[in-house]
Wavefront OBJ file of the C-alpha trace (Angstrom):
o trace
v 176.852 -2.672 68.261
v 176.408 -2.554 71.780
v 177.564 -5.661 73.842
v 175.762 -6.696 77.148
v 177.353 -9.533 79.043
v 174.759 -10.338 81.854
v 175.449 -13.152 84.648
v 172.255 -14.960 85.671
v 170.534 -13.614 82.526
v 167.921 -16.157 82.165
v 165.865 -15.765 85.365
v 164.437 -12.973 87.600
v 166.089 -9.781 87.067
v 168.793 -10.784 84.948
v 166.351 -11.997 82.372
v 164.268 -8.816 83.240
v 166.982 -6.377 82.352
v 167.841 -8.721 79.257
v 164.564 -8.359 77.578
v 164.404 -4.566 78.420
v 168.061 -4.405 76.258
v 166.392 -6.357 73.515
v 167.222 -4.558 70.192
v 168.835 -5.051 66.756
v 171.515 -2.824 67.835
v 172.430 -4.580 70.773
v 173.975 -8.259 71.196
v 173.157 -9.826 74.665
v 175.798 -12.572 76.033
v 173.889 -14.421 78.488
v 175.842 -16.414 80.978
v 173.466 -18.571 83.256
v 173.116 -22.218 83.933
v 169.920 -22.694 81.827
v 168.619 -20.817 79.095
v 165.195 -18.772 79.021
v 162.992 -19.904 76.212
v 160.886 -16.701 76.450
v 164.129 -14.536 76.302
v 165.014 -16.610 72.923
v 161.820 -16.055 71.542
v 161.932 -12.312 72.156
v 165.309 -12.081 70.879
v 164.436 -13.672 67.486
v 161.254 -11.618 67.158
v 163.239 -8.436 67.581
v 166.437 -9.084 65.470
v 168.421 -8.877 68.656
v 171.946 -11.167 68.548
v 172.079 -13.379 71.578
v 174.594 -15.713 72.718
v 173.905 -18.152 75.473
v 177.119 -19.624 77.680
v 175.878 -22.332 79.994
v 178.050 -21.949 83.201
v 178.221 -22.225 86.807
v 179.842 -20.004 88.534
v 180.663 -21.562 91.288
v 183.507 -22.807 89.056
v 185.483 -19.801 89.578
v 188.939 -21.360 87.959
v 187.144 -21.576 84.634
v 185.908 -17.921 84.642
v 188.856 -16.219 82.619
v 188.678 -18.792 79.928
v 184.845 -18.374 79.916
v 185.333 -14.694 79.411
v 188.054 -15.141 76.588
v 185.016 -16.854 74.636
v 182.428 -14.353 75.349
v 184.687 -11.533 74.121
v 185.169 -13.889 70.990
v 181.667 -12.755 69.872
v 182.781 -8.913 70.063
v 183.207 -7.439 66.817
v 185.832 -4.899 67.503
v 185.413 -3.060 64.444
v 181.493 -2.373 65.282
v 181.764 -2.187 69.031
v 180.147 0.988 70.269
v 179.922 0.081 73.767
v 180.419 -2.808 76.062
v 179.099 -3.739 79.339
v 179.294 -6.097 82.195
v 176.155 -6.385 84.542
v 177.348 -8.812 87.281
v 173.647 -10.047 88.378
v 173.834 -13.827 89.371
v 173.354 -14.347 93.134
v 172.624 -16.959 95.876
v 170.855 -16.106 99.013
v 171.134 -19.688 100.785
v 172.394 -20.611 103.671
v 170.071 -18.624 105.331
v 171.059 -19.332 109.079
v 173.074 -18.258 112.171
v 176.599 -17.997 111.507
v 177.339 -21.137 113.448
v 174.593 -22.967 111.275
v 175.647 -22.589 107.771
v 177.209 -25.623 106.438
v 181.028 -24.881 105.258
v 180.476 -26.308 101.901
v 177.369 -23.700 101.476
v 179.275 -20.841 102.771
v 182.325 -21.922 100.509
v 179.678 -21.930 97.361
v 177.853 -18.692 98.360
v 181.344 -16.496 98.483
v 182.434 -18.221 95.219
v 179.126 -17.058 93.084
v 178.376 -13.915 94.726
v 181.876 -12.536 95.353
v 184.639 -14.357 93.830
v 182.591 -14.756 90.836
v 181.926 -11.324 89.988
v 185.284 -10.079 91.049
v 186.847 -12.698 88.378
v 184.437 -11.656 85.476
v 185.228 -7.856 86.263
v 188.878 -8.670 85.962
v 188.749 -10.413 82.913
v 186.187 -7.907 81.561
v 189.047 -5.163 82.137
v 191.621 -7.242 80.792
v 189.926 -8.394 77.424
v 188.690 -4.474 76.740
v 191.630 -2.533 77.988
v 192.386 -1.645 74.310
v 188.813 -0.892 73.034
v 188.198 2.928 72.979
v 184.322 2.809 73.587
v 181.964 2.757 76.527
v 183.104 0.360 79.053
v 180.931 -0.127 82.010
v 180.271 -2.647 85.109
v 177.112 -2.688 86.899
v 177.107 -4.734 90.257
v 173.623 -5.745 91.568
v 173.993 -5.046 95.111
v 171.348 -4.750 98.011
v 170.530 -2.992 100.990
v 172.137 -6.352 102.958
v 175.414 -4.577 101.913
v 174.734 -1.465 104.246
v 172.704 -3.209 107.003
v 173.118 -6.243 108.958
v 170.333 -9.033 109.086
v 170.058 -11.867 111.332
v 170.628 -15.051 109.482
v 172.204 -13.381 106.635
v 175.731 -13.110 107.387
v 177.042 -14.418 103.767
v 174.931 -12.299 101.910
v 175.284 -9.372 103.833
v 178.885 -9.917 103.665
v 179.370 -10.745 99.872
v 177.497 -7.539 98.715
v 179.431 -5.465 101.245
v 182.403 -6.831 99.809
v 181.325 -6.091 96.105
v 180.248 -2.879 96.735
v 184.018 -2.164 98.027
v 185.386 -4.204 95.043
v 183.311 -1.892 92.555
v 184.711 1.245 94.258
v 188.351 -0.189 93.923
v 187.868 -0.664 90.279
v 186.843 2.914 89.915
v 189.915 4.102 91.662
v 192.137 1.993 89.425
v 190.623 2.883 86.133
v 190.946 6.797 86.750
v 194.387 7.337 85.360
v 193.944 4.294 82.500
v 193.971 5.239 78.829
v 190.517 3.592 78.004
v 188.939 3.511 81.351
v 186.248 1.279 82.542
v 183.341 2.715 84.814
v 181.694 0.851 87.815
v 179.017 1.150 90.015
v 176.429 -0.798 92.199
v 172.850 -0.596 92.439
v 170.515 -1.857 94.974
v 167.522 -3.089 92.877
v 164.678 -3.249 95.635
v 163.167 -6.091 96.441
v 162.134 -7.951 93.283
v 159.705 -10.772 93.097
v 161.912 -13.976 91.958
v 162.691 -17.287 93.172
v 165.149 -16.074 95.454
v 162.132 -14.162 97.432
v 160.453 -17.673 97.643
v 163.552 -19.229 99.297
v 163.408 -16.464 101.789
v 159.534 -16.827 102.416
v 160.387 -20.694 102.923
v 162.838 -20.155 105.569
v 162.866 -20.970 109.279
v 161.629 -18.196 111.641
v 164.574 -19.493 113.952
v 166.869 -19.129 111.057
v 165.733 -15.738 109.824
v 163.791 -13.742 112.158
v 162.707 -11.206 109.395
v 160.673 -13.808 107.540
v 157.070 -12.259 108.286
v 158.172 -9.089 106.851
v 158.779 -10.613 103.626
v 155.531 -12.715 103.555
v 153.629 -9.459 104.082
v 155.875 -7.746 101.382
v 154.578 -10.622 99.046
v 150.910 -10.594 100.402
v 150.830 -7.123 99.949
v 151.715 -6.598 96.356
v 154.666 -4.881 97.149
v 157.440 -6.620 95.428
v 158.954 -5.210 92.330
v 158.252 -7.248 88.952
v 161.709 -8.459 87.314
v 160.689 -6.568 84.119
v 159.813 -3.138 85.939
v 163.224 -3.424 87.825
v 164.975 -4.377 84.501
v 163.626 -1.533 82.790
v 164.862 1.123 85.231
v 168.585 -1.174 85.482
v 168.712 -0.435 81.516
v 167.900 3.175 81.813
v 170.569 3.605 84.451
v 173.234 1.479 82.790
v 173.167 3.681 79.453
v 172.366 6.878 81.077
v 174.616 9.816 82.149
v 173.405 9.001 85.203
v 175.567 6.284 85.735
v 177.739 7.236 88.707
v 181.241 5.892 88.472
v 182.565 4.388 91.850
v 179.200 5.326 93.052
v 176.099 3.428 94.328
v 172.442 3.763 93.736
v 168.838 2.622 94.837
v 166.538 2.444 91.876
v 163.880 2.730 93.940
v 164.516 6.521 94.187
v 164.886 7.334 90.695
v 165.810 6.301 87.365
l 1 2 3 4 5 6 7 8 9 10 11 12 13 14 15 16 17 18 19 20 21 22 23 24 25 26 27 28 29 30 31 32 33 34 35 36 37 38 39 40 41 42 43 44 45 46 47 48 49 50 51 52 53 54 55 56 57 58 59 60 61 62 63 64 65 66 67 68 69 70 71 72 73 74 75 76 77 78 79 80 81 82 83 84 85 86 87 88 89 90 91 92 93 94 95 96 97 98 99 100 101 102 103 104 105 106 107 108 109 110 111 112 113 114 115 116 117 118 119 120 121 122 123 124 125 126 127 128 129 130 131 132 133 134 135 136 137 138 139 140 141 142 143 144 145 146 147 148 149 150 151 152 153 154 155 156 157 158 159 160 161 162 163 164 165 166 167 168 169 170 171 172 173 174 175 176 177 178 179 180 181 182 183 184 185 186 187 188 189 190 191 192 193 194 195 196 197 198 199 200 201 202 203 204 205 206 207 208 209 210 211 212 213 214 215 216 217 218 219 220 221 222 223 224 225 226 227 228 229 230 231 232 233 234 235 236 237 238 239 240 241 242 243 244 245 246 247 248 249 250 251
């Protein structure tokens, strides 16, 4: 049995990935604030085990306890692989640095950076004795490498997450049962986050029209299409420990 822990797995890209992983030999462990009825129905139809953990990733102090509950679903006698996908994230606040409300900055960094750090740490701790394939996939962005006007929080969080992943790989290389970790930029996905971006004010995000044009030009990637590529990467030999990839390039 392969176990897949997916944060933000009930909507958008996370849901698209989860749908591609539905299989009777897989057990999905979804961490999100709300359930996906469609995903639940499809899981039942495909005889795929799935557990949902209702959780607000802004409540970072409770993450170790959450992950203990998640790993309580892992049958150590049957496990053939365990995977964590840090997918959940926020785009707001979309404003110039000096205009970002402190409470929104705090929430953004908790969800986009601190939560995946703590989820990853707990994943490593809970699975350190398991002699099986163990992988962490961070959902990153081109914003990790290129600054965007109005996206100071988002760019900073994604850049930090990528460096954190590289640190994990460095630390795990000498472990008895190491965890592999990599980051992937999934492209511009047609999700609620894109709706928020297009709804932002021009003075807060000067690239707004570009994203409107991408939507109107049909150039956004469907979550299920991106999810298929992510699923393929997660389970393939192309998984590059310590590396970074853009799924638009291959997979």
